[in-house]
C-alpha positions in Angstrom: -15.5 13.5 64.2 -17.5 10.0 64.4 -20.3 8.1 63.3 -24.1 9.2 63.9 -26.5 6.1 63.9 -30.1 6.8 63.8 -33.0 4.6 63.9 -36.0 5.2 62.7 -37.2 8.3 60.2 -35.2 11.3 60.5 -36.2 14.9 59.4 -33.3 17.3 58.6 -34.0 21.1 58.6 -31.8 23.0 56.1 -29.1 22.0 53.6 -27.5 18.7 54.0 -23.8 19.1 52.8 -22.0 16.0 52.1 -18.4 16.1 51.5 -18.1 12.5 50.6 -20.1 10.2 48.4 -23.7 9.6 48.8 -24.8 5.8 48.9 -28.3 5.0 49.7 -29.3 1.1 50.5 -26.2 -0.4 49.4 -26.0 1.2 45.7 -29.8 1.7 45.0 -28.6 5.3 44.7 -25.2 6.8 44.7 -23.6 10.3 44.1 -20.1 10.5 43.6 -18.4 13.3 45.6 -15.7 13.6 43.3 -17.4 14.4 40.0 -21.3 14.4 41.0 -22.0 11.2 38.6 -25.1 9.7 40.0 -26.4 6.2 39.5 -29.9 5.0 40.0 -30.5 1.2 40.4 -34.5 1.5 39.8 -36.7 3.6 37.7 -35.6 7.4 37.3 -38.6 9.8 37.0 -38.1 13.5 36.5 -41.4 15.1 35.7 -42.9 13.6 32.5 -39.6 11.7 31.7 -39.0 8.3 32.9 -35.9 6.5 32.4 -35.9 2.7 33.1 -32.8 0.9 31.6 -32.9 2.3 28.0 -36.5 3.3 27.8 -37.4 6.8 27.6 -41.0 8.0 27.9 -41.8 11.9 27.3 -39.5 14.5 25.5 -35.8 13.5 25.3 -33.1 15.8 24.3 -29.6 14.7 23.4 -26.7 16.8 23.5 -23.9 14.8 22.4 -23.7 11.5 20.3 -26.6 9.2 20.0 -26.0 5.5 19.1 -28.5 3.1 17.4 -28.7 -0.3 16.0 -27.4 -0.6 12.4 -27.4 -3.2 9.6 -25.9 -3.4 6.3 -27.6 -5.6 3.9 -27.3 -6.8 0.2 -30.2 -7.6 -2.0 -30.6 -11.0 -2.8 -33.2 -12.4 -5.5 -34.6 -9.1 -5.9 -35.2 -8.5 -1.9 -33.1 -6.5 0.8 -34.3 -7.7 4.2 -33.7 -5.1 6.9 -33.1 -6.9 10.0 -35.6 -7.0 12.9 -34.6 -4.8 15.8 -32.2 -2.6 13.6 -33.6 1.1 13.4 -31.0 1.8 10.6 -30.7 0.0 7.7 -28.1 0.6 4.6 -28.4 -1.6 1.6 -25.0 -1.7 0.2 -25.8 -3.8 -3.1 -28.8 -4.2 -5.1 -27.7 -7.9 -6.0 -27.0 -7.2 -9.8 -30.8 -5.8 -10.0 -31.3 -2.9 -12.4 -33.6 0.1 -11.6 -36.9 -0.7 -10.1 -36.1 -4.3 -10.2 -35.4 -4.8 -6.7 -37.4 -4.0 -3.2 -36.7 -3.7 0.3 -38.6 -5.5 3.1 -38.9 -5.6 7.1 -37.4 -9.0 8.3 -39.0 -9.0 11.8 -42.6 -10.1 11.2 -45.0 -7.8 12.6 -43.2 -4.9 14.5 -44.6 -3.0 17.6 -46.8 0.0 16.6 -44.6 3.0 16.3 -41.4 1.3 15.3 -39.4 3.4 12.7 -36.8 2.2 10.4 -34.4 4.7 8.4 -33.4 2.8 5.3 -30.5 4.1 3.1 -30.1 3.0 -0.4 -26.5 3.3 -1.0 -26.6 0.5 -3.9 -26.4 2.9 -6.6 -29.9 1.6 -8.2 -33.5 2.8 -7.5 -35.7 0.2 -5.7 -39.0 -0.7 -7.0 -42.3 1.1 -5.7 -43.0 -1.7 -3.2 -40.3 -0.8 -0.7 -41.6 -1.7 2.7 -45.1 -2.2 1.0 -45.6 1.5 0.6 -46.0 2.3 -3.0 -43.1 4.7 -3.1 -39.5 3.9 -4.4 -36.3 4.9 -2.6 -34.0 6.4 -5.2 -30.2 5.4 -5.3 -27.9 7.3 -2.9 -31.1 8.7 -0.8 -32.8 7.5 2.3 -36.2 7.1 3.5 -37.9 6.9 7.3 -40.9 4.5 7.7 -43.2 4.1 10.7 -45.2 1.3 11.5 -48.9 2.0 12.2 -49.8 -1.5 13.6 -51.0 -2.6 10.5 -49.0 -1.1 7.8 -45.6 0.7 7.1 -45.9 4.5 6.2 -43.1 6.5 4.7 -42.9 9.6 6.6 -39.8 11.1 4.8 
C-alpha cells in the first residue's frame, strides 16, 4: 500500500473502487465514503436540470420539506404591502378596515417576469377588488396566488 503519482491525463478501464473519500482539486467535487454525500463547488448539470447555488432550471421535484421567504404584514391606511423578495405574504390584520375597505399591494416596484407571490388573507376581512391590481378580491381566511407577467400581476388561483 502506497501512493500512486501520475502526471498527465490518465485513462482507467473498468470500475474505479475508492474505499475512502473522493476529493477533486481541493474540494471542487467531494464524495463522502461514509454516507455518499456529495458537494459540488461549481454549477451542477444533470440532463436538462442545472443547480447553481439555489437556482433550479428545468423540472424540480421536492420529496421533503420545502422552505421559502415569508412575511406577515398588517394593513395600514387601507393597504397591506407584501414585502419585496417574499414569496408568501400573510395579512394578519386589516388595520380596522371593513369588508372591501382595504387592498394588498406588492412593495418591490417592478419584479422580475414570472415572480409569484402567494397571499393569505388571515385578517378576517375581505379585501377590495384591487388586490395586486387584478380586479379580484381575496376573501377573508382564503388565499390567492399571483404571477407577474412583466407588466401586470395576474391572479392564477
